[in-house]
N, C-alpha and C positions, 0 to 999 in steps of 0.2 A: 569248055573249061570254065569252071567257076572263078569268078573274081571274089576273093575272100576279104572279109572285114578284118582289118588289121587292129583289133582292140589290144590295148596295152594291158598285159597281165601283171605289170609290175606294181600297180597301185590298186589296192582294194579300196572301194569307195567308202566302206564303213569304217571310219577311223576314230571317230569320237563318240562316246556314249555317256549317258548320264550314270553317275556312280551308284545311285540307288536303284537303277534298273540294269545293273551290269550283266546279269544272266540274260535278260531279255535281248539286249542289244550288243552282246559281247562279240568282238572280233579282234584279234591281235595279229595283224600282218607283220612278218618278219623281213619282207622284202620291199618296203615302201620307198619310193624315190624321195630325195629331199624336196621339201616344198619349193625351194628356189629353182629346181630343175624341171618340175613337173607341169608347169603352166606357163612356159615362155611364149608360145605361139597358139594361134587358134587350133591348130591340129593337135598340139599337146593338150590344150584344154578339153578338146572333144574326146581324145583317146583316154586321158586320165580321169575326166569327170564323168563322162557318159559310157565309154567303152565297156567298163567292167559290169555296168547295169545291164547292158545288152547281153553280155556273156551269161549273166545269171538268170536270164529268162529261161534258159535251159539249165541243166545241172548234171553234175557227175557223181553226186552222193545223195544218199537218201534224204527225202523231204526238201530237196533243193530243186528248184525250177517249177514252172507251171505245168509242165508235162515232161514225160521221159523217164523220170526216176521213180522209185518205190517210196511208199509211206509219205506221200505229199498231197498237193492239191488234187491231182488227177485221181489218186486213190480214194480220197474223201468224197469226191463227187461221183465216183463210179460204183464202187463196192458197197455203198449204202443204199443202193437202188435196185429196181427190178430189172436192170440191164445186165449186170454181171455179178458174179460171186466167186469167193475163194473158199472152196470147201476144205474141210479137214480131211486129208487122205491118209489115214492111218498115222504114221509117225511124221508125216509131212504136213506142213502148213497149219499146225495148231498155233504155234508161236505165242504161247501164253494166252491164247484165246482172242487175240486182237482182231483177227478177221471175222470170227463169229460175232464178236461184240460190234464191230463196225456194221455188218449186215443186219444184225438185230436191233440196231440203233441204241446200243448201250455205250453211248459215246464217251462217257466219263471213264470208261475202262479201255480206251484206245489210246495208247501211249504216245502216238506220233502227232496228235493234234496240236500239241505245243510247239513241236518242232516246226510245223508248217506255218504257225502264227509267227514264229521267230524269223523264219525265212522271209515272209512277206514284209514284216516291218523292218528288217535289216535293208531290204530294197527301198522302202519308203525313205528310210534314213539316208541311203546312198543318194536318192534323188535329191533330197534336201541339200546334201552337201554339194552335189553338183550345181545346184542353183545358186548356192552361196559362192562357189567358186567363179561361176559365170558373172555373177554381179561384181565380184572383186576385179575380175579381169576387165570387165566393161569400164570400170572407173579409171584404169590405167591405159586403156586402149579405146578411147571414146569414138574413134572412127570406125571401129569394127561393128558390123550388124550381127548381133548375137540373138536376134529375136527367134530364129528357127531353132537354135540350140536350146534356148530357154523353153520354148513351147514343147520340144521333145521331152525334156525333163519333166515338166509339169503333167504332160499327158501320160508318161510312164508311171509317174507317182499315182495318178488317178486310176490307172489300171491295176496296180498292185493293191490300192485301197478297195477297189471294186471286188477283187477276189477275197479280201479279207472281210468286207462287210457282208458279202454273200455267205461266207462260211460261218462267221462268228456273230453277226448282227451288230453289236456294239463294238466300236473301234475308236482309238485316239486319233485325233486330227492335229498333227503338229507340222510346223514348217522349218524348224531349226534342226541342225545336225547334233545339237546338244540340248535336247528338251528338258524342261523343268518337270518335277512331279506334277504340277498343275496341268501342264500342257499334255501330259500322258493320261489324264483322265479319260475315261471311256465316254464317248459321245452316243446320244440316241441314234438309232439306226436312221431315222428320218433325216437327221442333221447330216450324217455322213453321205446319205443318198444325194441330198441337195448339193452338198460340197463337191462330190464327184462330178455331177452334171456341170456345175459352174466352172470347175477346172477344165474339163474336156472342152467346153464351149469357149473358154478364154484362150485355150491353146490352139484351137482348131484351125483358125485362119492363118496362122503363122507356120503351120506344119507343111512340109514339102508335099506335092501332089504326085510324087512318083509312087510306083507300085512296089510295095515292101518285098514280096516274095521273089521278084525278079532280080537277076544278077546285075550287079552294078554298084554304084555309090550308096544307094539306099536299101540294099539287100538286108533284110532282117530288121529293119528300123521302123520306128514309129512314124507313120505318115498320116495324111489327112483321112484317108479312107479307113485306116485302122482306128482312128479316133471316132469316125462316123459309126463304124461297127459297134464300138463300145457304148456310144450314146444310144444307139438303137437297142442294145441289149439291156442296158440299165434301165432304160425307160419302159421296155416291154414288161419288166418286173416291178413296175412302180407300186403296185398295190402291195407287194411283199415288202419292198424297201421302205416304204413311207409308213409302215406299220410298226409302232414302238412296242406294242404288246402282242406278240405272236402267239400267246397262250390263250387268248379270249375268243378265238374263232371268228373275229370280225376284222375286216379289212377295209381301208378307205376306198372310195370310188375313183379310179385313175381318169375316168372320163370328165371328172370335174376339175382335174389339176390342169393348169394352163402353163405353157412354155413359150418362151420367145425364142424362135428359130429363125435366125437371119432377119429379124424384124417383123415376122408374122407371129401372132399369138394363136397357138395350136393346142388342142387338147392332147393328152398323152399318146393316144393311139395315132393321131394325125402326126404328132411329132416323130414317133417310131417310123411311120411310113415315109416322112420326109427324109430322115437320115438313110433309109434304105434306098430311096430314089437317088440321093446324092451318091451312093456307092455305085449304083447302076450306071450313073452318068460318068463315072470314072473308067468305063470300058470293060468292066467285069462281065463275065459270061460263064455259063456253065461248061466244063470241060466236055469234050465229045463223048468220052466214056467216064463213068464213075471212077474206075480204077486208076485213071490218069492222075488223080489227085494224090495218090499214095505211092506212085512209082519211084524208082531210083533217081530219076531226073524230074522230079515233080515241080521244081521251080518253074518249069515252062507251062504249067497249067494256068489258063486264063481265069480260073475260078478262086484261086488262093489269095487271100487278103492279108494274112499275117501267119508267119511261120517261125519256127526255131531252126536256124540254119544248121545243117549237119554235114560232117564230112569225116573220113577216116583218119586224116592226118592233121587237119588244120583246127579242129575244134575238140573240146574235151566233153562236150554234152553227150549224154547217154540216152539210148532208147531201150528201156528195159521191158516194156509192157508185153511185147510179143514173145520174147524168149522165156519170160516167166510163165506164159501160158501153155507152151507146147510141151507134150509128153517128152521124157528124156530121149527116147529112140527117135522120135520125129525130129527134134532139134538136132540130135547128132547126125542124122542123115543129111541135114542141111548145113552142117559145119557149125552148129551152134551149141550152146550149153543150156538146154532146157531145164525148167524147174517144175513142170507139171503142175501148175496151180490154177490160175484164173480161168474161168470159163463162162458161158452164157447161161442165163437163167431159163427156166422153162417158159416164162412170159415172153422172153425175147425170141425164142424159137417159135412160139406160137404166133407172134406178131409177123415174123418173117415167112410163115407158112411152111415150116419144116414138116416134111411127111406128105405134103400135097403135090409132089412130083412137079410137073410143068406149071402147075398153078401157084407154086411158091414164088416169093419175090426174087427177082433176079440178083438182087444185092446179097442174098443169102450166101451165095457162092463166093462173092468177092469179100465178105466180111468175116466168114467163119470157115474153119476146118471142121468137118463133121463126117460121120460114117466111115468108110474105108479112106485111109490116108495115102496119098501118093506124093512123091518128090515133086515140088514146084517146077523144076527145070527139066528133069529127065523123065518124068511120069512113072518111074518105077514104084513099086509098092513098098511102103515103109513097114518093116517087120518088128515084132517084139523079140525079146532075147530067146524065146523058144522056137522062132522061126515062123510063127504065125502072123497073119497080117494084123497091123494096128488098126483098130476101129474105135472112134469116139461115139459115145452114146449120148446124144443131146438130152433126151428126155429122162435119163437115169439120175440126173444131178440132184443133190440135196446138200444141206449144210454140213452134215457129218457123214462121210462115206467110209469111216473106218470099219474094216471087216466086211465091206459090202462087195459083191462080185465085180462091181465096176469102180472100185476104189480108185484105180489109177486111170481109168478111161472114160469116166462119166463127164459129160459136158462138151458142147462145141467150143473150140478154141479160137483165139484171136488170129485172123488172117490179115485183113485190111491192108496192111503195107506190103508191098512187093518185097520178097526175100532178096537181100543183097549178099550174093555169095562171096563178095569181096570184103565183107564186113570183118571187123576186128573186135578183140575183147569179147569174145563169145557171142558176137552179133550185136553188141550194144553200140559200137562205133560203126555207124553206117552212113550212107549217102542220102537216104530219103529224108528230106526235111520234115520235121514234125508239124503237123497241121494244127493251128490254133483257131483261125477264123477263115471261113470261106463263103463263097457267094450263094451256094445252095441254102445255107442258113439264113442269109439275107432275104431270099425269096419267101422262105417259110415264116420269118419273123414279120415281113410285110403282110402276108396272107393272114396271119393270126391277129395283127393289129387291126386290119380291116374288119375282120369278123367281130372282134371285141368292140368295135365302134358301130356295130350294127349294119355293116355294108357287105353282107353276103351277096353272091351273085357271080356273074360271068367273069368279072375282073379278078376276084378272089380265087375262083376256080382256075383260071389261067395261071396264076402264080404257083399254086399247089401242082398243077399238072405239068408245068415246066420241069419240075424236079422228077415227078413220076414218069413222064414220057422219056426223059433221058435215060432212065433205067429200064425202058420198054415195058413199062407197066401201064395198064389201061387207066384212062382218066376217071376221076371220081369228083364228087361234089366237095366243095371246101367247107368243112365243118370244124369246130374246135377239136372234136375227138379225132377226126381224120388227120388234122395237122399234127396232133400229138403223136399218133402212130407213125406218121410220115417222118417225124423227128427221130423216132427209134430207128426206123429202117434206114434213114439217110445218114444219121450222125452217130450210130453206135460206136463205141470205144473212143469218142472224141471228147468226152469229159463234160457233156451238158446235161446228162439225164437227171441229176439231182435238181438242178436249176429248173428244168422243165416241170418235173413232178410237183415241186413246191409251188410253182406259179399256178398250176392246175388244181392244187388241193389234194393231190394223190400220193404224196411222198410217204405218208404215215399209214397207208392201208396195208393189210396183209398180202403177201405174195410168196412165191416159192419158198416153202419150209420156213416162213417168217411170220409169226403172229403179230398182231398189233399190241404194243406194250402200253401200260399205263402212261408212261411218259409220252408216247405218240399221241395218245388220245388227249392229253393236256396241252399238246403243241410244243413241249419243251425240245423235242429233237429236231425242230426246224432249224436250229443253229447248233454249233459245237460249243463246248465249254471254253471259257477264256483261261489260259494257262495261269496256275497258281502263283507263279513268281511275278507275273505281271499284276495280279490282284493285290499281292502283299506289298509290292513296291509302290503302287500307284493309289492304293486306298480305295479300291472300287469293289462293288458287290459282283458276285458271280452272275452269269445268266441263270434264269430260273430253272429249277429242276436238277441242278448239278451240285 
């Protein structure tokens, strides 16, 4: 039985906003508790200052949450890459061209990039308000130790800033819940990068050491190892984030950047490795089987570091990725409401070894539905309306399938999460917690950092092959190319592919039905455009190329 987090839904954390940026920070709750009732005790303070922030890591509406919903962070990081595509299927999935534009890197024509920005900065604002409330409470309750709560709010704020900086490059850095126009000025990416590292390091030692995905008091919360993961991830991308001109094809050298990690001065790659080792010392290990991380009771996995808690009755978070992908008849056979949209690219299928029989990667079966489709639980054949078997054709996918013989059936579909037959709301309300950070990624980050630091060899090989051997795949030498491919095989559908490709300098290359654009060649598409209302309100210039 899960022990559920009892976040207060009665107080929305975003309550004050600067008048000149009202569209950017707008939120008008109608059910707010009176101020004199909302913060009487430490429990009230936690519930009403931090609780709604944790609820909003997931989402129930488009562009809300870090994963689970449509038209948000996950879509921007997935359907702009060589991992997945949403083809136009006749009258389905054109949607004004937004999915084609996202895949083709015509980001100025993707209408939900602004909604994603607004979501992330509403959460930054909520963290600021929480910190102000914690400070006010501390003044009237000097005997209460609020260091852990304060650290949680700071680390959560740094996490939302990380996602914003990764997507948009330049971001504002403000610590008030009512920022001035000057405070809303966009900062260079390198400034935001350093700020995020500083904030996570400052919060780290006061964070609880409990394991966030496990049931109990800290279930779904920011803990020390979650912060360690973020520190490793941000530092692994140091050459991208320290670069204030991503259009000149030159990056700084991360090996010359030095970082103070617990009193030791380390270069970037050594710092990444150190934070990965900290996570390992927290008792994390690979789950016995790859699929265990995505099962209905996946909170029991020893591999998960940070998740979005899910439940049929107790949370409003939605998981839409899987049902969006499945053919209508496939979803219907499972009791879902499929939308027959997203699928894997040809590059992804090639990486997994589709068509190679027993030589294909074993994770192909657990990551995708392909070829003849069978019911997950009964094994019965799924059929089309005419009675013939439903077959997915992975290598027939292209950007526009209109009037194609495989219009409705091209492309391998998302499997990865175990189907929950007890799910509600057409399969969106389910019990599988959504995986954000996990230990397999830590092993691969550590391996990559060692390689970038010039330390190839048996130790790096062992890190890579822990992940491969768990999947019953043969060992191979650790090279940067092999690590990138392993990240595709291990982490497909988990929202990291854009981040990986940009770090490797491969995001703008041509792939499945996607030519390289002039904007790609000039480096403009390494970030998304800043929303126009933010620019006009705060008097800042747009990112180059938009």
